N, C-alpha and C positions, 0 to 999 in steps of 0.2 A: 702541385696543383698547380692550374695557367689562373690567373686573376680574375679572370668570370666565373669562375667554380671558387676561391676564396673567396669573392667578393657575397658571391647567393651563401655558401657557408656561414660567415658572418653576419647577416641580414640574420637568418636564424638562428646563429648563439644568441644572439641583442635581445627580436624579439620575447625569442624564450624569458629569456633575463629582465623582462623589459624595460627593456634598453629604449630609448630613439632612435629609430633609420638615420647615415647619417646622406646626406645631399650626394646623390648617385655621382662617381667618376664619367670625365669624357669620355673612355673608353665605355661606360654604360648607357651613356645616351647616346650612341652614334650604334652600340647594335641594337639599343633598343626599336630607332629609327628603322634600324636593316628592317629589323624585326617586322616593323607596321608599310613596309616597300617604301619609305619617305628619306630613302640613301640616298644620294649621288653620286655620290663613290665609292660601290661597292669595293672592287678589288683592292680601297686601300683597310679592308678586313677582308678580305673574302679568299677565298687558298691558301699556299706556304709564304710564311713572315720570315726571317732572320730578329728574331728576338735575346737578346741577355737576362742567363739566367744562374746568380752562382759570377757574375766572372766570366761565366763562358756563352759561350753562340750557341745555339738550339736554336730549332727551326720545327715551322709551330704551325698547325691547318687548321684554319678553321673553315667552316659549312655552315649552307644554313637550310634543313631537308625537315619543317614543319608535319611532315606528315612520318618520320621513322622512330625504330623505339627505341634502334642503337645505333653508331654510324663509328664504324672502325678505319685509319688509313692502313692499306694491304701495302708492306713496302718490302720489295726481294724476300714476299715469302711470306713476308712476316707480319700481324694485324696488333700495330699499335691504337686500344680503344680510345674512341675520344667521349670525353666529359659532354653532359649538356648543360651550358653554359647558363642560356636565358631560354626562358618557359617556349616564347615563343620555334623554336627549332634548333637552337644557333650552337652547335659543336664544333668545341678546338679536340685537337690535337698535338700532347709534346713529347717528338720526337729524342730519344738514345741522343747526347751529345755525340756518335761519332756518327750521326749524319749534318754535315757539314750546311751541303746544298740539295735542291730538290728541282730537275726537273718531271714538265709534265709527264712524258710517260715514262717517267721511274715508279707512278704509283696510283694505287684506284682508292676508289671508295666503297669500301663495303658498305650496305643496308641495309637494317631488318624493318623491313615497311609495316608502319597501325594492322596488314592483315597479316601478317606473318612474316610470310615472302622476305626473299632476302636477294641483294644483285649488285653486280660490280660496276658501277662507272669509273670513265677517266672523269676528272676537276676541271671544269668551263674554265676557272678562275688562277691556274696554274701557267695556261699561255697567252703568249707575248698578244700587242700588236697588232692587225696587219695591215692598217691602212700607217699608206708614210706620212712626213712633213707636208712633200713637194704634193701631196693628192688632194689632203687639206687645201694647201693652200689655194690650190685650184678650184677644187667645187666653190670652195667660199668664194672665188669672181667668178663663178660661172663659164670657168671653162674646161672644165675635166672633157674634153673627146670621149674618151671612156667613160663619162662616170656612172650606165648604166651594168661597167665591168670592177667595179668598185661600192656601189651599194647598193642592194637591199638583201637575200638569200643566193650565196653559190654555194656550191659539193665544193670540198676542196681535202687538202690535208696541207696539217700544222704539228709542225716538230713530230712525222713516222705515225700521226695519227686522221684517221678521215674525220670528216662532220662537216656542219656546214656552220660557213661565217656567214652573219650577217652585221646589216650598217644601215642606218636612217638618220637625215638630218631630221632634228627636230630643237631649236633657237631655244626656246620657250619651253620647253621640258625642266621640268626638278631630276627624273626617274623617269626613263623608260627602260620594260624588259618584253624580251622576245615570251610571248607564251601560243599553248598547242595544248594537244589532247598527253607530248611528251610528257608536259610538268604538270597537268591538270590545269592547265589556266591561271595559274597564279602566280602574277607576279613579284610573287614576293623569290619568286624561285631562279630568274632566271636576269636579273639586271644587269644590264648593260654597262661599259663603261666611255664614258662622256671625255669624249679630242679636245675639250677647253670653253677656247672664244669660239671651234671652227663648229660649231654644233651639231658636231658630228656624234651620235652615237654606235656602239661597236663590240661584236660580241666572238667570239669560233666554237658554239657547240660541238664536243664531240660525239661520235657517235649516230648520230641524226641523219638521218639519209632525205633522196627526193625522195615527192610524194609527199612528206608531211606537212599535213596545212597550220598555219600560222598566223597567228599579228602582232602589233605591238602595241604593250599597257601603256601608255602616256601619263606620268601623276605631269600638270603646269606647274607652273610658279607662280600664276598667280592664283592658286589655291581652288584648285574647283578638282572636284573626284575624279580619277585617276577613272580616263575610257582607250575602247578599243579604239586601233586603228590600221586598214588594212596596209599592206607593203605597196608604196607607190610607184617602186621597182620592181612590184615581183615578175615570173616572166609565165606565172599560171597561174589559175584564181579560180575562185567553188563556183557553181554553176549556182545562178542567180535560184531560190529565194536567196541563198547563202553566200556567202562577202569574206572568209575564209582565203589567205594568199596561200601557194602551196610550191613548195620548195622547186 
C-alpha cells in the first residue's frame, strides 16, 4: 500500500482501539491542501513520481478526481487499480517494479464516474512545461514581442498528444486553476503549475478542443475567496451577458 492508504488504515485501527490520532505527516497536510484547492504546487504531488519502496525505485501515479468512484492507471493494455487515499478524491497507484520510467503518452487514467459511466483520459500532470526560461524573462521585462503567442489558450500537440496549453500572468496568486464545462467548473481539478518568481502559471490539458469555454479560478495570497477571471489574452469570448473566454 502507498503512504496515504497506510495512514488512513492506521487512523481507522487506532480509532477502533481508542488510541488518539497522531499528528498528520507533511504528506497528509499537502494532500489536504490539494483537496481544498489551496496547494500552490500541484505538480509536486500529481502525476507520475519516482519513489523508493523496499530498496527499489517504483513509479507512483497520483490524481485528484473528486467525482470518481474508482480510478485505474491503464498501461500497455493492463489496468492497475488506484487506491483512494484522501476523502477529497485523491487516488494513488503504485506501478509494478518493471516500470521504471513513464512518459505522458504511455498511460491513461480510467475513471468510473459517480453516475456509473466510464471514460479514459490522458493525465495533464504527466506533461512538462512549454514556456522557456527565456520566455519568462522577456515576459517579466515586458519586452516579449509575441506575448500573445505564449499567454492565453493555444491548441497544439505535446509529446504526441493533442490538447490546449494555457498560460496566465497572476503574480499575487496562491493557486490558479483552469475551469470550464470540461471539469464542472471545479477549481480542484485543473490547478496550474507555478513558474516561480515570474508570476506565470501554465498547464497543458490534453484532449481539449477549440471552441471550449473556460475561465481562470484564482485564489489570492491575500487570503481572499477564490474568484473567476476571463483570460486577458483570449482570442475569443462569449457574447454578453456571458463572460467566458473561448479556446
